[in-house]
Structures are given as structure tokens and as C-alpha cells.
Backbone as CSV, one residue per row, in Angstrom:
resi,resn,N_x,N_y,N_z,CA_x,CA_y,CA_z,C_x,C_y,C_z
1,UNK,0.823,-1.211,0.000,0.000,0.000,0.000,0.850,1.252,0.000
2,UNK,1.934,1.244,0.818,2.784,2.430,0.906,3.461,2.721,-0.423
3,UNK,3.766,1.656,-1.199,4.395,1.867,-2.494,3.467,2.592,-3.450
4,UNK,2.165,2.462,-3.282,1.218,3.075,-4.206,0.923,4.521,-3.869
5,UNK,1.166,4.909,-2.612,0.792,6.260,-2.193,1.444,7.363,-2.999
6,UNK,2.754,7.337,-3.253,3.348,8.409,-4.069,2.701,8.519,-5.434
7,UNK,2.375,7.386,-6.023,1.732,7.409,-7.341,0.352,8.058,-7.247
8,UNK,-0.387,7.714,-6.211,-1.713,8.292,-6.031,-1.634,9.787,-5.783
9,UNK,-0.639,10.215,-5.009,-0.494,11.637,-4.705,-0.133,12.443,-5.943
10,UNK,0.509,11.820,-6.904,0.926,12.551,-8.107,-0.232,12.798,-9.051
11,UNK,-1.287,11.987,-8.945,-2.346,12.068,-9.932,-3.056,13.414,-9.991
12,UNK,-3.425,14.027,-8.842,-4.094,15.329,-8.949,-3.272,16.364,-9.699
13,UNK,-1.961,16.367,-9.486,-1.110,17.323,-10.204,-1.117,17.028,-11.692
14,UNK,-1.040,15.749,-12.052,-1.061,15.380,-13.464,-2.376,15.784,-14.111
15,UNK,-3.482,15.522,-13.416,-4.791,15.882,-13.943,-4.910,17.393,-14.091
16,UNK,-4.425,18.138,-13.104,-4.495,19.594,-13.176,-3.728,20.123,-14.378
17,UNK,-2.588,19.504,-14.666,-1.801,19.924,-15.825,-2.561,19.685,-17.118
18,UNK,-3.199,18.513,-17.214,-3.981,18.204,-18.411,-5.163,19.153,-18.561
19,UNK,-5.840,19.450,-17.459,-6.986,20.352,-17.520,-6.560,21.766,-17.891
20,UNK,-5.382,22.174,-17.428,-4.868,23.495,-17.788,-4.569,23.568,-19.278
21,UNK,-4.088,22.450,-19.846,-3.731,22.436,-21.266,-4.949,22.369,-22.173
22,UNK,-6.047,21.795,-21.679,-7.203,21.507,-22.533,-7.735,22.714,-23.295
23,UNK,-7.979,23.865,-22.647,-8.521,24.993,-23.432,-7.561,25.502,-24.497
24,UNK,-6.261,25.372,-24.246,-5.292,25.808,-25.253,-5.272,24.842,-26.434
25,UNK,-5.377,23.545,-26.153,-5.448,22.559,-27.233,-6.677,22.826,-28.093
26,UNK,-7.794,23.124,-27.435,-9.028,23.407,-28.168,-8.884,24.686,-28.993
27,UNK,-8.276,25.724,-28.394,-8.133,27.013,-29.079,-7.238,26.909,-30.304
28,UNK,-6.162,26.133,-30.195,-5.172,26.090,-31.269,-5.392,24.929,-32.234
29,UNK,-6.445,24.150,-32.046,-6.702,23.018,-32.933,-6.868,23.515,-34.373
30,UNK,-6.143,22.907,-35.290,-6.212,23.287,-36.692,-5.408,24.516,-37.056
31,UNK,-4.766,25.143,-36.084,-3.988,26.361,-36.345,-2.534,26.015,-36.663
32,UNK,-1.907,26.909,-37.396,-0.496,26.742,-37.747,0.386,27.387,-36.685
33,UNK,1.364,26.632,-36.216,2.352,27.112,-35.247,3.732,26.985,-35.901
34,UNK,4.410,28.109,-36.094,5.760,28.092,-36.670,6.766,28.118,-35.530
35,UNK,7.716,27.211,-35.571,8.726,27.095,-34.516,10.093,27.319,-35.127
36,UNK,10.769,28.364,-34.665,12.154,28.558,-35.080,13.028,27.787,-34.093
37,UNK,13.715,26.794,-34.618,14.471,25.838,-33.811,15.948,26.168,-33.897
38,UNK,16.578,26.385,-32.734,17.998,26.700,-32.726,18.558,26.652,-31.326
39,UNK,19.840,26.986,-31.200,20.483,27.056,-29.896,20.691,25.702,-29.268
40,UNK,20.684,25.698,-27.910,20.960,24.478,-27.159,19.960,23.380,-27.450
41,UNK,18.729,23.748,-27.784,17.713,22.738,-28.101,18.111,21.896,-29.305
42,UNK,19.033,22.406,-30.131,19.510,21.653,-31.291,20.783,20.876,-31.003
43,UNK,21.488,21.229,-29.929,22.803,20.637,-29.697,22.836,19.678,-28.516
44,UNK,22.000,19.898,-27.507,21.967,19.024,-26.339,21.160,17.764,-26.671
45,UNK,21.729,16.577,-26.480,21.036,15.343,-26.892,19.659,15.174,-26.249
46,UNK,19.535,15.433,-24.944,18.242,15.261,-24.285,17.229,16.290,-24.776
47,UNK,17.680,17.535,-24.963,16.767,18.571,-25.439,16.314,18.295,-26.869
48,UNK,17.185,17.702,-27.685,16.785,17.337,-29.052,15.626,16.349,-29.037
49,UNK,15.727,15.355,-28.141,14.659,14.363,-28.052,13.379,14.990,-27.499
50,UNK,13.507,15.858,-26.485,12.334,16.558,-25.940,11.635,17.362,-27.019
51,UNK,12.416,18.075,-27.815,11.833,18.906,-28.861,11.068,18.053,-29.871
52,UNK,11.658,16.962,-30.287,10.997,16.099,-31.266,9.678,15.569,-30.717
53,UNK,9.686,15.118,-29.470,8.444,14.621,-28.867,7.392,15.721,-28.773
54,UNK,7.819,16.933,-28.422,6.885,18.049,-28.290,6.229,18.385,-29.623
55,UNK,7.014,18.433,-30.689,6.466,18.772,-32.007,5.517,17.680,-32.483
56,UNK,5.892,16.427,-32.249,5.013,15.315,-32.621,3.692,15.406,-31.856
57,UNK,3.754,15.766,-30.576,2.528,15.934,-29.786,1.626,17.008,-30.385
58,UNK,2.200,18.119,-30.815,1.401,19.182,-31.426,0.642,18.654,-32.643
59,UNK,1.305,17.846,-33.452,0.647,17.270,-34.634,-0.468,16.317,-34.220
60,UNK,-0.213,15.512,-33.188,-1.205,14.534,-32.755,-2.465,15.199,-32.207
61,UNK,-2.344,16.362,-31.557,-3.521,17.013,-30.967,-4.187,17.977,-31.949
62,UNK,-3.774,17.928,-33.217,-4.519,18.642,-34.245,-3.969,19.974,-34.676
63,UNK,-2.779,20.317,-34.252,-2.143,21.556,-34.720,-1.300,21.265,-35.951
64,UNK,-0.869,22.324,-36.601,-0.033,22.204,-37.795,1.325,22.839,-37.530
65,UNK,2.249,22.097,-36.908,3.566,22.668,-36.631,4.434,22.734,-37.878
66,UNK,5.162,23.830,-38.024,6.155,23.995,-39.085,7.464,24.377,-38.411
67,UNK,8.505,23.622,-38.666,9.812,23.870,-38.057,10.703,24.584,-39.066
68,UNK,11.258,25.727,-38.658,12.285,26.432,-39.442,13.541,26.438,-38.585
69,UNK,14.626,25.912,-39.094,15.790,25.736,-38.225,17.006,26.499,-38.730
70,UNK,17.826,26.848,-37.755,19.153,27.364,-38.037,20.171,26.244,-37.872
71,UNK,21.343,26.639,-37.452,22.448,25.703,-37.253,23.739,26.478,-37.183
72,UNK,23.616,27.715,-36.671,24.752,28.639,-36.695,25.983,28.133,-35.980
73,UNK,25.794,27.477,-34.828,26.956,27.017,-34.072,27.743,25.973,-34.855
74,UNK,27.047,25.080,-35.518,27.747,24.041,-36.280,28.366,24.611,-37.548
75,UNK,27.701,25.581,-38.183,28.317,26.243,-39.339,29.630,26.886,-38.918
76,UNK,29.622,27.558,-37.770,30.837,28.206,-37.269,31.933,27.176,-37.023
77,UNK,31.585,26.041,-36.417,32.602,25.014,-36.148,33.232,24.503,-37.443
78,UNK,32.415,24.264,-38.458,32.954,23.784,-39.736,33.834,24.851,-40.381
79,UNK,33.390,26.108,-40.318,34.191,27.178,-40.904,35.540,27.295,-40.215
80,UNK,35.549,27.204,-38.896,36.816,27.290,-38.167,37.726,26.114,-38.498
81,UNK,37.153,24.937,-38.636,37.969,23.772,-39.012,38.579,23.940,-40.397
82,UNK,37.889,24.670,-41.279,38.391,24.901,-42.640,39.256,26.155,-42.735
83,UNK,39.485,26.825,-41.602,40.317,28.017,-41.592,39.648,29.238,-42.184
84,UNK,38.319,29.275,-42.173,37.580,30.397,-42.749,37.276,31.442,-41.684
85,UNK,37.223,32.690,-42.098,36.934,33.781,-41.170,35.456,33.780,-40.803
86,UNK,35.179,33.968,-39.522,33.810,34.029,-39.013,33.546,35.438,-38.505
87,UNK,32.537,36.087,-39.058,32.226,37.471,-38.672,30.719,37.682,-38.702
88,UNK,30.212,38.387,-37.677,28.798,38.718,-37.601,28.631,40.235,-37.498
89,UNK,27.571,40.747,-38.096,27.184,42.149,-37.971,25.703,42.180,-37.609
90,UNK,25.393,42.716,-36.427,24.001,42.785,-35.951,23.305,41.432,-36.030
91,UNK,24.042,40.375,-35.649,23.466,39.039,-35.615,23.432,38.318,-36.940
92,UNK,23.913,38.939,-38.022,23.913,38.322,-39.354,25.330,37.894,-39.724
93,UNK,25.460,36.699,-40.279,26.767,36.167,-40.642,27.231,36.770,-41.965
94,UNK,28.384,37.420,-41.952,28.979,37.900,-43.196,29.334,36.685,-44.045
95,UNK,28.855,36.664,-45.307,28.922,35.425,-46.103,29.465,35.689,-47.495
96,UNK,30.555,34.979,-47.841,30.973,34.940,-49.237,30.455,33.634,-49.845
97,UNK,30.811,33.366,-51.100,30.281,32.176,-51.776,30.677,30.893,-51.044
98,UNK,31.905,30.862,-50.494,32.356,29.667,-49.781,31.579,29.481,-48.481
99,UNK,31.257,30.577,-47.809,30.471,30.494,-46.580,29.094,29.891,-46.851
100,UNK,28.480,30.315,-47.952,27.157,29.794,-48.296,27.228,28.299,-48.594
101,UNK,28.294,27.852,-49.247,28.429,26.424,-49.531,28.530,25.624,-48.240
102,UNK,29.274,26.133,-47.267,29.373,25.449,-45.974,28.013,25.448,-45.281
103,UNK,27.317,26.592,-45.326,25.996,26.689,-44.696,25.030,25.674,-45.308
104,UNK,25.032,25.553,-46.634,24.133,24.594,-47.287,24.499,23.161,-46.901
105,UNK,25.785,22.886,-46.830,26.218,21.548,-46.452,25.727,21.191,-45.052
106,UNK,25.878,22.119,-44.121,25.500,21.852,-42.732,23.982,21.854,-42.566
107,UNK,23.323,22.893,-43.077,21.890,23.048,-42.836,21.058,22.023,-43.603
108,UNK,21.333,21.895,-44.902,20.513,21.030,-45.753,20.970,19.581,-45.672
109,UNK,22.281,19.383,-45.745,22.790,18.020,-45.817,22.841,17.300,-44.494
110,UNK,22.945,18.034,-43.386,23.098,17.367,-42.093,21.968,17.705,-41.128
111,UNK,21.867,18.976,-40.725,20.902,19.337,-39.684,19.471,19.008,-40.092
112,UNK,19.090,19.374,-41.302,17.719,19.166,-41.747,17.346,17.693,-41.681
113,UNK,18.225,16.846,-42.157,17.922,15.411,-42.190,17.923,14.815,-40.791
114,UNK,18.780,15.309,-39.911,18.771,14.829,-38.527,17.427,15.121,-37.860
115,UNK,16.884,16.324,-38.084,15.597,16.705,-37.482,14.477,15.850,-38.052
116,UNK,14.483,15.672,-39.369,13.454,14.863,-40.022,13.455,13.434,-39.463
117,UNK,14.620,12.837,-39.346,14.713,11.470,-38.843,14.254,11.372,-37.396
118,UNK,14.572,12.383,-36.589,14.193,12.353,-35.174,12.675,12.465,-35.018
119,UNK,12.052,13.346,-35.780,10.595,13.463,-35.720,9.933,12.159,-36.159
120,UNK,10.449,11.581,-37.203,9.885,10.322,-37.701,10.026,9.215,-36.671
121,UNK,11.159,9.186,-35.995,11.389,8.154,-34.990,10.413,8.274,-33.825
122,UNK,9.944,9.495,-33.557,9.011,9.701,-32.451,7.552,9.643,-32.895
123,UNK,7.295,9.262,-34.147,5.935,8.913,-34.497,5.233,9.771,-35.525
124,UNK,5.917,10.763,-36.103,5.285,11.580,-37.141,6.243,11.742,-38.310
125,UNK,5.773,11.396,-39.489,6.612,11.553,-40.675,6.826,13.036,-40.966
126,UNK,8.030,13.389,-41.347,8.390,14.767,-41.659,9.103,14.796,-43.000
127,UNK,9.069,15.949,-43.642,9.778,16.140,-44.910,10.634,17.396,-44.793
128,UNK,11.896,17.270,-45.186,12.821,18.387,-45.145,12.757,19.209,-46.421
129,UNK,12.806,20.518,-46.245,12.785,21.461,-47.358,13.860,22.512,-47.150
130,UNK,14.274,23.127,-48.244,15.042,24.367,-48.167,14.462,25.315,-49.209
131,UNK,14.989,26.510,-49.282,14.433,27.502,-50.190,14.473,27.098,-51.646
132,UNK,15.381,26.167,-52.003,15.495,25.718,-53.391,14.394,24.742,-53.792
133,UNK,13.794,24.056,-52.819,12.822,23.005,-53.117,11.491,23.606,-53.553
134,UNK,11.091,23.290,-54.795,9.848,23.832,-55.316,9.858,25.341,-55.405
135,UNK,11.058,25.940,-55.477,11.197,27.408,-55.453,10.463,27.999,-54.252
136,UNK,10.655,27.350,-53.095,9.973,27.786,-51.871,10.315,29.229,-51.514
137,UNK,11.610,29.557,-51.472,12.049,30.939,-51.259,12.658,31.473,-52.546
138,UNK,12.262,32.646,-52.981,13.051,33.399,-53.936,13.678,34.544,-53.161
139,UNK,14.991,34.594,-53.167,15.697,35.561,-52.336,16.347,36.648,-53.182
140,UNK,16.753,37.679,-52.503,17.545,38.745,-53.097,18.576,39.170,-52.065
141,UNK,19.568,39.893,-52.500,20.620,40.346,-51.611,20.027,41.271,-50.558
142,UNK,20.333,41.002,-49.293,19.794,41.812,-48.204,20.459,43.182,-48.178
143,UNK,19.666,44.200,-48.011,20.167,45.556,-47.877,20.302,45.885,-46.390
144,UNK,21.516,46.072,-45.933,21.760,46.218,-44.494,22.577,47.473,-44.187
145,UNK,22.201,48.578,-44.745,22.911,49.816,-44.447,24.222,49.924,-45.190
146,UNK,25.223,50.458,-44.517,26.490,50.755,-45.184,27.338,49.513,-45.420
147,UNK,27.217,48.492,-44.588,28.093,47.324,-44.671,27.543,46.298,-45.658
148,UNK,28.391,45.860,-46.588,28.030,44.799,-47.509,28.317,43.464,-46.818
149,UNK,27.260,42.675,-46.575,27.418,41.402,-45.883,27.639,40.248,-46.838
150,UNK,27.761,40.544,-48.136,28.018,39.487,-49.106,26.759,38.733,-49.465
151,UNK,26.842,37.398,-49.469,25.727,36.559,-49.907,24.759,36.286,-48.749
152,UNK,24.301,37.348,-48.117,23.227,37.264,-47.127,21.950,37.705,-47.828
153,UNK,20.947,36.844,-47.801,19.735,37.133,-48.554,18.547,37.441,-47.680
154,UNK,17.565,38.057,-48.291,16.263,38.233,-47.666,15.223,37.645,-48.611
155,UNK,14.128,37.185,-48.059,13.117,36.478,-48.851,12.253,37.494,-49.590
156,UNK,12.278,37.392,-50.900,11.500,38.282,-51.758,10.117,37.702,-52.032
157,UNK,10.048,36.373,-52.157,8.768,35.697,-52.415,8.808,34.341,-51.750
158,UNK,7.679,33.929,-51.161,7.572,32.632,-50.505,6.337,31.926,-51.052
159,UNK,6.519,30.712,-51.560,5.428,29.959,-52.162,4.749,29.100,-51.094
160,UNK,3.624,29.571,-50.559,2.947,28.846,-49.488,2.370,27.519,-49.967
161,UNK,2.105,27.398,-51.272,1.544,26.149,-51.779,2.487,24.969,-51.524
162,UNK,3.784,25.230,-51.619,4.751,24.160,-51.361,4.603,23.653,-49.931
163,UNK,4.524,24.585,-48.977,4.396,24.191,-47.571,3.052,23.533,-47.318
164,UNK,1.992,24.072,-47.902,0.662,23.501,-47.678,0.571,22.064,-48.180
165,UNK,1.175,21.786,-49.332,1.149,20.423,-49.859,1.847,19.456,-48.901
166,UNK,2.971,19.890,-48.354,3.711,19.030,-47.427,2.966,18.914,-46.102
167,UNK,2.481,20.047,-45.573,1.871,20.070,-44.248,0.565,19.295,-44.171
168,UNK,-0.052,19.020,-45.318,-1.297,18.256,-45.298,-1.095,16.871,-44.680
169,UNK,0.094,16.288,-44.870,0.340,14.934,-44.378,1.599,14.790,-43.537
170,UNK,2.477,15.793,-43.572,3.768,15.669,-42.919,4.070,16.930,-42.111
171,UNK,5.097,16.846,-41.298,5.621,18.033,-40.616,6.704,18.638,-41.506
172,UNK,6.522,19.866,-42.000,7.577,20.490,-42.799,8.738,20.940,-41.908
173,UNK,9.940,20.656,-42.353,11.165,21.082,-41.658,11.988,21.868,-42.669
174,UNK,12.145,23.167,-42.439,12.678,24.073,-43.460,14.037,24.614,-43.043
175,UNK,15.034,24.430,-43.921,16.365,25.000,-43.723,16.432,26.367,-44.388
176,UNK,17.101,27.292,-43.745,17.038,28.704,-44.155,18.125,29.090,-45.150
177,UNK,18.067,28.482,-46.325,18.905,28.922,-47.442,17.997,29.043,-48.669
178,UNK,18.393,29.891,-49.608,17.589,30.088,-50.810,18.439,30.617,-51.942
179,UNK,17.791,30.888,-53.060,18.507,31.360,-54.245,17.702,32.449,-54.925
180,UNK,18.409,33.282,-55.713,17.723,34.324,-56.458,17.314,33.805,-57.833
181,UNK,16.746,34.677,-58.648,16.226,34.264,-59.959,17.331,33.776,-60.881
182,UNK,18.578,34.204,-60.635,19.708,33.773,-61.465,20.376,32.515,-60.944
183,UNK,19.883,31.973,-59.828,20.455,30.747,-59.289,21.586,30.959,-58.311
184,UNK,21.827,32.195,-57.874,22.852,32.459,-56.864,22.313,32.103,-55.481
185,UNK,23.064,31.290,-54.742,22.631,30.859,-53.415,22.926,31.923,-52.374
186,UNK,22.023,32.027,-51.385,22.172,32.998,-50.303,21.933,32.325,-48.953
187,UNK,22.672,32.795,-47.976,22.470,32.416,-46.590,21.380,33.329,-46.014
188,UNK,20.267,32.747,-45.586,19.154,33.531,-45.049,19.112,33.324,-43.539
189,UNK,19.102,34.409,-42.771,19.013,34.286,-41.321,17.769,33.485,-40.948
190,UNK,17.941,32.478,-40.084,16.833,31.571,-39.767,15.697,32.286,-39.039
191,UNK,16.013,33.277,-38.212,14.953,34.039,-37.534,14.105,34.782,-38.557
192,UNK,14.776,35.407,-39.520,14.067,36.141,-40.570,13.220,35.197,-41.415
193,UNK,13.781,34.033,-41.747,13.036,33.053,-42.548,11.807,32.561,-41.803
194,UNK,11.952,32.287,-40.512,10.821,31.811,-39.724,9.706,32.856,-39.684
195,UNK,10.086,34.117,-39.509,9.086,35.178,-39.500,8.352,35.285,-40.823
196,UNK,9.084,35.141,-41.928,8.463,35.210,-43.253,7.510,34.039,-43.475
197,UNK,7.900,32.846,-43.008,7.026,31.685,-43.134,5.751,31.883,-42.317
198,UNK,5.894,32.363,-41.080,4.726,32.570,-40.218,3.759,33.572,-40.826
199,UNK,4.304,34.656,-41.369,3.441,35.674,-41.964,2.734,35.140,-43.207
200,UNK,3.473,34.464,-44.078,2.888,33.961,-45.320,1.845,32.880,-45.053
201,UNK,2.066,32.073,-44.009,1.151,30.978,-43.686,0.002,31.428,-42.789
202,UNK,-0.031,32.710,-42.443,-1.063,33.246,-41.549,-1.126,32.424,-40.263
203,UNK,0.040,32.219,-39.671,0.158,31.373,-38.488,-0.524,32.004,-37.281
204,UNK,-0.960,31.151,-36.371,-1.504,31.628,-35.107,-0.386,32.188,-34.233
205,UNK,0.734,31.461,-34.178,1.865,31.862,-33.352,3.173,31.533,-34.060
206,UNK,4.198,32.283,-33.681,5.565,31.910,-34.011,6.346,31.895,-32.707
207,UNK,7.123,30.841,-32.513,7.872,30.663,-31.273,9.347,30.490,-31.620
208,UNK,10.191,31.323,-31.022,11.638,31.263,-31.221,12.268,30.591,-30.006
209,UNK,12.951,29.462,-30.218,13.700,28.814,-29.151,15.129,29.342,-29.175
210,UNK,15.564,29.895,-28.049,16.886,30.507,-28.005,17.592,30.115,-26.711
211,UNK,18.748,30.717,-26.451,19.569,30.319,-25.306,19.567,31.348,-24.179
212,UNK,18.553,32.176,-24.124,18.364,33.105,-23.006,16.907,33.028,-22.571
213,UNK,16.605,33.645,-21.421,15.267,33.549,-20.853,14.208,34.222,-21.727
214,UNK,14.629,35.096,-22.595,13.753,35.897,-23.439,14.520,37.151,-23.807
215,UNK,13.797,38.221,-24.070,14.463,39.491,-24.376,14.856,40.158,-23.068
216,UNK,16.158,40.253,-22.830,16.689,40.925,-21.656,17.149,42.320,-22.077
217,UNK,16.578,43.351,-21.479,16.967,44.707,-21.853,18.401,45.004,-21.458
218,UNK,18.879,44.364,-20.390,20.271,44.540,-19.963,20.897,43.168,-19.766
219,UNK,21.292,42.506,-20.855,21.897,41.178,-20.725,23.181,41.258,-19.907
220,UNK,23.483,40.237,-19.102,22.749,38.983,-18.931,21.836,38.989,-17.700
221,UNK,21.367,40.133,-17.264,20.584,40.249,-16.038,19.159,39.732,-16.261
222,UNK,18.792,38.583,-15.668,17.441,38.045,-15.883,16.347,38.926,-15.305
223,UNK,16.717,39.833,-14.397,15.718,40.739,-13.816,15.198,41.743,-14.845
224,UNK,15.904,41.884,-15.969,15.470,42.842,-16.996,14.653,42.181,-18.102
225,UNK,14.163,40.960,-17.836,13.344,40.257,-18.824,12.090,41.060,-19.148
226,UNK,11.820,41.232,-20.434,10.583,41.863,-20.895,9.577,40.741,-21.163
227,UNK,8.548,40.652,-20.343,7.587,39.555,-20.471,6.632,39.771,-21.636
228,UNK,6.156,41.004,-21.789,5.215,41.328,-22.854,5.594,42.663,-23.460
229,UNK,5.565,42.749,-24.782,5.826,44.017,-25.460,4.979,44.071,-26.728
230,UNK,5.037,45.192,-27.419,4.248,45.376,-28.635,5.162,45.775,-29.787
231,UNK,4.617,45.696,-30.988,5.380,46.091,-32.165,5.775,47.559,-32.085
232,UNK,4.883,48.403,-31.587,5.185,49.832,-31.483,6.324,50.086,-30.504
233,UNK,6.333,49.371,-29.381,7.421,49.527,-28.416,8.748,49.063,-29.006
234,UNK,8.706,47.994,-29.798,9.935,47.519,-30.433,10.476,48.544,-31.423
235,UNK,9.594,49.249,-32.125,10.046,50.292,-33.041,10.913,51.316,-32.313
236,UNK,10.531,51.639,-31.092,11.254,52.658,-30.332,12.564,52.144,-29.755
237,UNK,12.648,50.836,-29.501,13.763,50.317,-28.714,14.733,49.441,-29.488
238,UNK,14.364,48.996,-30.672,15.136,47.946,-31.334,16.505,48.427,-31.806
239,UNK,16.647,49.717,-32.026,17.944,50.246,-32.468,19.034,50.024,-31.423
240,UNK,18.639,49.874,-30.154,19.609,49.683,-29.075,19.902,48.219,-28.797
241,UNK,19.277,47.310,-29.546,19.480,45.878,-29.331,20.610,45.398,-30.230
242,UNK,21.534,44.630,-29.654,22.686,44.147,-30.413,22.668,42.628,-30.495
243,UNK,23.510,42.083,-31.376,23.713,40.641,-31.467,22.534,39.897,-32.060
244,UNK,22.455,38.595,-31.731,21.465,37.735,-32.326,20.035,38.007,-31.900
245,UNK,19.836,38.756,-30.803,18.476,39.076,-30.384,17.813,40.055,-31.343
246,UNK,18.591,40.860,-32.021,17.988,41.876,-32.893,17.169,41.262,-34.030
247,UNK,17.719,40.319,-34.827,16.874,39.742,-35.882,15.662,38.994,-35.337
248,UNK,15.767,38.442,-34.127,14.600,37.783,-33.531,13.494,38.796,-33.260
249,UNK,13.860,39.903,-32.642,12.858,40.918,-32.326,12.289,41.551,-33.590
250,UNK,13.132,41.779,-34.582,12.632,42.320,-35.849,11.646,41.354,-36.497
251,UNK,11.955,40.062,-36.434,11.058,39.066,-37.021,9.748,38.988,-36.242
252,UNK,9.829,39.077,-34.915,8.604,39.101,-34.099,7.736,40.296,-34.468
253,UNK,8.347,41.450,-34.549,7.602,42.674,-34.884,6.947,42.564,-36.252
254,UNK,7.718,42.131,-37.241,7.180,42.057,-38.603,6.085,41.001,-38.709
255,UNK,6.242,39.891,-37.971,5.262,38.813,-38.052,3.911,39.249,-37.490
256,UNK,3.921,39.887,-36.316,2.630,40.290,-35.732,1.992,41.415,-36.545
257,UNK,2.810,42.247,-37.162,2.250,43.268,-38.044,1.689,42.647,-39.328
258,UNK,2.209,41.482,-39.692,1.742,40.809,-40.895,0.558,39.897,-40.664
259,UNK,0.037,39.856,-39.439,-1.164,39.087,-39.190,-1.028,37.930,-38.223
260,UNK,0.190,37.599,-37.791,0.381,36.537,-36.800,-0.144,37.041,-35.451
261,UNK,-0.891,36.209,-34.750,-1.553,36.660,-33.523,-0.565,37.068,-32.445
262,UNK,0.504,36.306,-32.268,1.517,36.654,-31.269,2.819,35.943,-31.602
263,UNK,3.904,36.531,-31.120,5.242,35.955,-31.307,5.885,35.798,-29.941
264,UNK,6.678,34.738,-29.781,7.231,34.407,-28.472,8.708,34.062,-28.606
265,UNK,9.498,34.567,-27.673,10.911,34.194,-27.566,11.067,33.471,-26.245
266,UNK,11.436,32.183,-26.297,11.481,31.373,-25.083,12.837,30.698,-24.952
267,UNK,13.114,30.247,-23.741,14.394,29.636,-23.415,14.375,28.165,-23.804
268,UNK,15.038,27.847,-24.908,15.076,26.474,-25.383,15.914,25.558,-24.528
269,UNK,16.640,26.106,-23.538,17.414,25.264,-22.622,16.525,24.616,-21.572
270,UNK,15.299,25.109,-21.434,14.341,24.550,-20.479,13.627,23.373,-21.145
271,UNK,13.657,22.186,-20.548,12.973,21.050,-21.162,11.492,21.344,-21.407
272,UNK,11.024,21.004,-22.580,9.618,21.156,-22.979,9.149,22.614,-22.932
273,UNK,10.062,23.539,-23.198,9.691,24.958,-23.168,8.622,25.284,-24.204
274,UNK,8.602,24.557,-25.301,7.584,24.768,-26.327,6.184,24.496,-25.767
275,UNK,6.030,23.379,-25.051,4.734,23.047,-24.472,4.374,23.992,-23.330
276,UNK,5.355,24.398,-22.549,5.089,25.326,-21.452,4.541,26.647,-21.971
277,UNK,5.063,27.100,-23.090,4.589,28.364,-23.655,3.187,28.221,-24.238
278,UNK,2.928,27.120,-24.887,1.642,26.946,-25.562,0.501,26.543,-24.632
279,UNK,0.804,25.704,-23.610,-0.265,25.015,-22.894,-0.380,25.356,-21.419
280,UNK,0.338,26.354,-20.935,0.186,26.731,-19.533,-0.258,28.178,-19.423
281,UNK,-0.882,28.501,-18.294,-1.420,29.838,-18.093,-0.331,30.908,-18.007
282,UNK,0.775,30.560,-17.372,1.823,31.557,-17.175,2.694,31.735,-18.403
283,UNK,3.040,30.630,-19.067,3.966,30.744,-20.174,5.348,31.136,-19.684
284,UNK,6.283,31.286,-20.612,7.639,31.704,-20.255,8.153,32.626,-21.334
285,UNK,9.228,33.367,-21.037,9.896,34.163,-22.051,9.217,35.481,-22.338
286,UNK,9.391,35.944,-23.577,8.868,37.243,-24.032,7.784,37.029,-25.074
287,UNK,6.673,37.740,-24.891,5.574,37.687,-25.844,5.457,39.036,-26.541
288,UNK,5.379,39.008,-27.868,5.203,40.228,-28.665,3.795,40.228,-29.256
289,UNK,3.052,41.277,-28.976,1.664,41.403,-29.446,1.586,42.501,-30.505
290,UNK,0.558,42.448,-31.342,0.414,43.504,-32.355,0.268,44.878,-31.759
């Protein structure tokens, strides 16, 4: 009898968690959720498995998850092993033709397929895509002020029909590279690509998994976490944001202005952070509203 007591005591908490999730499952049923996958959630073995299970669960309960992934840390490691210079400006990787080839090798040839296989292993078939597949992304050279970043692209056109055909039966997993009308390949920032996908797909939410608690106004102080903000507030403050958080916030702002209901930046180092944001009353991280 004593062996059963701990199990019995756990049940009310488990039931409460399920009941808390129920209205969110009902609200988001049939809705598109775009997840920008990156950071520790892509590199830590346990977090990789947690993420795959979480995305599969979203599909099983009737949502339409779309994964857009980066792979910046691994691209950097390969570049350093090849003796290539690594440089970032405002969170964007300065890219020559050789940099783009390494990015395509890592993102399309390795990371994308690893994610697809992991999702499939946990019970949902997935299909990997990049901007070249079905002309999903047509890109152009990104205009970034005075500094020429080389082969860094921005998405000029996105063909939602390609994603819709895949999403009808599979989980789309999209690598953030594309080409222009002349066939020149470009490295597209994964945060920017995820925002463009969410806007084009009229997603309910876009969620960015990153390696901080959310948007910290004074990094690394967690006390400066911004829990909720708006697109208008970001317009006033984004010029003072540096590093990789800037393209995330810009993508959040543009996505909610383009019709996405809300955008979220959450700590991907927390196990099941995706489910915590979607299915609990408190949520975690930073929420951007229109």
C-alpha cells in the first residue's frame, strides 16, 4: 500500500496539468504554429529528443507545426575547421560564396535530415525542405545599411503552396537557405526566414527557441526580462538591441504586423519549453503582441 501512495499523490497534479492544457489545445486546434528551432535545443542530446516529442505531440492534438531551423553554431565550427573567417554584424553572418556552400552543407545536408529522422522516430513523418525546393524561397541580396554582408539574402517571395502540400500529411522542416532568380545561393538568417514563413502561412503563433530567458533589456541580467511588449514599443527600442536578439525581435515585430496573432521568444534550454509556452497559463519568455 505504501508503495502506491506516491503514485496516487501525483495524480491530482497530473490531472491539473492536463486540464490546464485543454482549453489551449481546443483554441489552437487546426492552427499553424511556426517554430524557429535553434540554440541548445539543437545541440543538447536530451533537449533534441524533448523537442521532437513536443512537435510530434502538437501534430497529434490537431495543430499544424512547421519547423524552421538554423544551425549557426555548427556552421561556425565547420568554418573554423576549414580556416575560414567568421564574422557577424548585428546578428547576421557575413557570407561569401564559400560560406554559403558550408551553410548549405551543414543546414541542408546534415541538420535538416537529422531533425526529419528524429521526428519520424518519435511517431510523425516529416519532410525536409530548403528555399530551393519547389522554389519555396526566392531571395535577393539583403540591404543592411552601409556594410556589404556578401551573400546574405532576404526572402522576396515565398510559395505557401509548397508548404501547404507538405503540411497536409507531414511536418515540414525548413532549412534557411535560398537562391535568387539567377540561381545564386544565399544564406538567409533563420529568424528572418521563420518570420516570413509565419506571416505567409497566416500562423496563429511563431515561437523562437533561443539560449536566453527571453528578451533581456540589460543582458545577462534576468531581472530585466521583458515579459510582454508590442510592435510599437519595439520600433522605439530595437535600435539599441545588439547581437542575435535583434533579428529575432525584428522578425517578431514584422510577423505580428503581418497578421500573426503573437510571437514568443522562449528559453530552449528549459525542457519542454515549447509546451510550457503553448499550454500553460503563465507561459515563459517574451511575448510580442500587435
